[in-house]
N, C-alpha and C positions, 0 to 999 in steps of 0.2 A: 438332357432335360427337354420338355415340350416347350415350343417355341410360344411366347406371350400372344394375345389375341390381338386382333385389330382394334384400333380405339373405335372403330364401330362395331364392333361387337363385343359381348362380356360372357363371362364363365359362368354357368350356372348348373345346379345338379337337379337331376330329374329321375324319373322313374320311367321306363321307357318299355312299351310292350310290342315285342319284336314277332310274334307268333300267337296263333288264336290260342287260349286257354294256356298258355306260357307263363313262366314267373315273370314278375315285373324287375328289371333291373336297373338299381338306381346307377346312372352314369353322369359323365361330366359332360356337357354340350354348350355349344356357342350360340349364342343368341343375339339376334340385333339388338341396337337401341333405340329406345322408342320414338316413333313417328312424332308428327306436329301434333297430331291426333290421340296420341296414345301416352298412357300412364305407365310406369315402371313401378310394379308393386314388390315388394320382397313379403313371399308368404310366408305366416308364421304357423297356420295351421289349414287344413282342408279336411272336410268332410268326405266320406264315400258314399257315392250314392249307388241305388240298384242300376242305375243305366252305366254308370263305369264298369260295373260287374259284367253287365250283359255284353259291353263292347269286348272286355278282357276275353269273354268266353266264345264270341264269335269271330273275334278279330278285326283288323281295319285293315285298310290298302297301304303297305308300309308301315314301318315302325312309328309308332305315334305317342304323345304324352295326353293321357287322360286327366280327369279331376275336373270338377266344375263346381264346388262348394268352397271357395278360397276366401279368405281373410288375411289382411296383412297391413303394412305399413308401404304408404307411399315414397318411392327412394327420388323418383325424376319425374317430370312432367314435359310432354310436348309443349311447344309454343300457342296452340289454340286453346290450351285445357285452363279452365276458369274456374271449376268446380271445387278441384282439391289441390292440395301444395304439398312439398316435401313434408313428411313427418306424420302425414293425416292418417288416421285407421280407417280401413275400408272393408266394405264384405262385399264378395263380388257373386253375380248371378248371372242368368242366361245372356246372349248379346241379340243387339236388333240393329238396323240400321239406321233409324232417323229420318230417313228421306221418304220413304214408301208410303202410301196413303193410310195404312193402318197407323204406321209409327206416327204420322202427322197426326191422327186422330186420339193419339194415346194410348193405344192398343198394342204395345208393343210387342204381346205375345202371339200376335196375328201378323208379324212382320212378314212381307212378301219374301225375303229374302233368309228366314228362321231356320228353314231346313241347313241352307249353306253356312249359315254364321256359326250354327251350332252344334253340327255333325260335319262339316267338310273340311274340318281341319285347316282351314286358311282363312286368310282377311277376305273383306267383301272383292278385293282386284284379283285374288287367287293366288296373293304372294303369301309366303310363310316366315316367320320370324326366326324358324330353328332350320333354315335351308341350309345353313353352311355346315349343320351336322348330319345331314341327312336324314333328318326326325321331323315329322309334322307335329303343329302345336296348334292354338287356337280354339280347342276344343270347349266350347261355349263360350269363345271369345276369351279363354283363359289358360286350359290345361295346368290344373293347381296343383297336380302331383310334382311339384317341382320348388326349388328355392325363390324364384324368380317368375314372374309373368307380365305378360303386356295385356292391360284393358283399355278400353276406354271408357268416356263417362255415361256410354250408353248402359254399361253393364258392371258399374261399380256404385256403391252405395256409403257415402261417407257417414260415419257413426262415431258417437261419443268415445271417449278413451276409459271410460269409467268401468266398463266390462272387458273381461279377456277377451282376447279374440278367436281362442279356442274354443271359447262358448259361442260365438257368434257366427262362426264359420258355415255349419250345417243349414244356417238359416237361407241359403243362397239360392236352394233346388228344391229337397223333398219336402222339408218342413213347411216351405212357402208354399208348395203346390198342394198339399192337403189342407192346409188352414183355407187359404184363399179359395180353393174349389168349393166349402162349404159358406164361407162370408161372401164372395164374389160370383161364382159361376151359377152355385145353384140358390144363393142369397136365401140361406133358409132363416125363417123367421122363428121367433119366440112361440114356443109352444109345440112348432113342429116335429115329426118324426123321422128319423134317420137310421138309414142301415149301412153300416161301413163294412164292406167285404176287405179282408185283409188289415191286419195291425201290425205292419212294419212302421217305420218313420213317418211314412207318408199317411196311413191310416189312423196311426195315432195322432197325428197333427189335426185329422180331420174330426177325431173323436173331441180333443180339446177345445178347437174352435165350435165344434156343436155346443159345449156345455159354456163358450163365452157368450153366445147368440141367443141362450136360454132354450135351445131344443126340449122338448119333451122327453120320448124315447128315444134313448141311441143304444142301437144294438151293435156291436161289433162280434166279428166273426172270423175265426183262424183256426189254425191247427196247433199253435203253439201256447201252452198252458201258461206260460212265463208271461209272454205277451198280453194275453187275455188277462191277467191279474192284473198288470200293471195299466191296461185298459179300463177296469173297474175302478181303478184308483183315480185314472185322470179324467172321467165323467160319463163313461159307459153304464147306461143304467143297466144293462142286460149283457151277457158272454156267453158266445155258442163255440162248443168246440166241434167243428163240424167232421172231425175223424172219428167221433164216439156217438154221433147222433144222427137221424134222420133229419136234415136240415129243413127241408119244405114245412114238415110239420111241426119242428119245436118254431119255427119263425112264425108260424099262423097261430100258434099256441100264445106268441108274444103280443103279435099285431094283430088281431082279429080281420080288422078292416084294412090292413096294409099299411104302408108307410107312405110320407110324402116325399121322401129323396133317397137315393141310394149313391154310395160312392163305391166305385167298383175299382179297385187296383191290384187284382191278382193275374187277369187275364186268364182265368179257368171258365171255361165255356159252362160248366156245371153250374159254377156260382152266379157267373152272371144270367143264367137263367132262373134261377132262384130268387135272384134279386128283381127282376124284371115282372116274375109274377108275381112278387109283394108289392109292387109298386102301384098305388094308386090311381085311378083314371085322372087325368090333370097332373100327374106327379110328374118329378124329373129324376134322370140317372145320370150321373157322371164318371165318363171311363177315361181313365188315366193312362190306358195300355196303348194308346193309339190305335184303336182297331178300327176306325173308320166306319161307323156304325150309327153316326150322327142322324136325326130326323124324328119326325112324328110317327110312332107305332101305337096304334090301338089308342090313343088318345094319351099317350105317354112320350113325355121328351126324353130322348137319349142325347147327350151333348156328349162331343170329343172335347175334353179337356187339356189346353196346356197352360203349365204354370199357375192354374187356379186363374186365368186370365189377371196376375196381378202385375202391377208397375212396381218393380223391386223398389226403386228409389221412395214410393209410398208405403207400400205395404211391410218392408223388414222394419222401417222404424217403427208402424203399429204390434209387430209382433215382439221388438226389443220391449215396447210398453207393456205390452199385455204380461210378458215375462217378470216384468220388474214388478207388477202389481199381484204377481203370483197365481194368474189366470192362464197362463200357458206355461207350464212347468216342464219344458222339453230335456233340462237337463237333466231329466232322470232316464232319457232315453241313450245317453251318449256313454261310449266307452273310449278313452282315450289311448292311442298307441304312439309309438315313435316312428317317423318316418321310415327309418330303417326295416319296421316290423310291419311294411304295409301289406305283403303277401299273407301274413298271418291275419293281417284286420278283414281281407277278404276273405279268407277262409272261416274264421270267425262270423263274418258277417254271413254268407252264403249257408252256414249250418244253423244259423238262427240263434247263435247263443250272444251274439251282439246284435241290438235293435239299429244303433247308428254309431258306428266307426268313425273317429276323427282322428286324424293326423297331425301330431305335433313335429313341425319341422326342424325345430332348434337343431 
């Protein structure tokens, strides 16, 4: 029989990526107990984000646990934690340090240590709670493809117990990014025109947000007719299947004078060019793919957007309120899978048959 873990460690189950493009394997690991500034969360559900899939395909240095759209129940809190207690329901989002200039200015998406805390698979001091197992965690400050995670007050949001956590989990990254890009980063006003390139969960969140703020023309572009049909239902005034039509001409027929804003979340150079060409002078284009093209170009503003400039503790409650009001019906994007079916969920997401996969951890 295996020996019991040390009192300073606990056993968890987690989906481990051990090689690029390999299947995730659910393994039993040993994890440290929470430090004074950490919260132990039992994960109830976790969304699967495109970023998780990208890392699965490209790999990481050493075995890692991914997942960054977790939601669960607080089981234990460190001595310095004051905002949550055992039994509270929480949604997990991206991590920030809380001590740099941007964090102190309430701009955590621009945290000086954002790259390290969200993609470095380590705490700020470089340590790793799964070190006893030889696996790295702390992806986006959580690694939610697991039964338990350690988070901090910076990347958790306390939520009411009146909505199921499996419904709330995907709010932590993709849906937040799409909606907040429209509402915060681009500050789309009533009557403005918006072009959304790509209608995965991020793009459809942008479409719903455009309807919330009262945008006029909302054009959605994709190659997946199922997603385009849903886009029309959720607020797009026009949709274009760019696999079946000449995109530039079709766009010009719908927006003769151009559009005020573009949300580009495909990384496709041809779509970027088409979007930029349609952008009015003085208009703004949000890039959600980390391309590093920010700046003013020919009188148009290009923005590299991270998390829609959202402060999770402020923005996620807004999304929940919009959902309750029937204005952000993101539940129509969700497909649920058992945790043990994680590889099937990822495959379905890559094929485009599932828009937003959500894992149930039970």
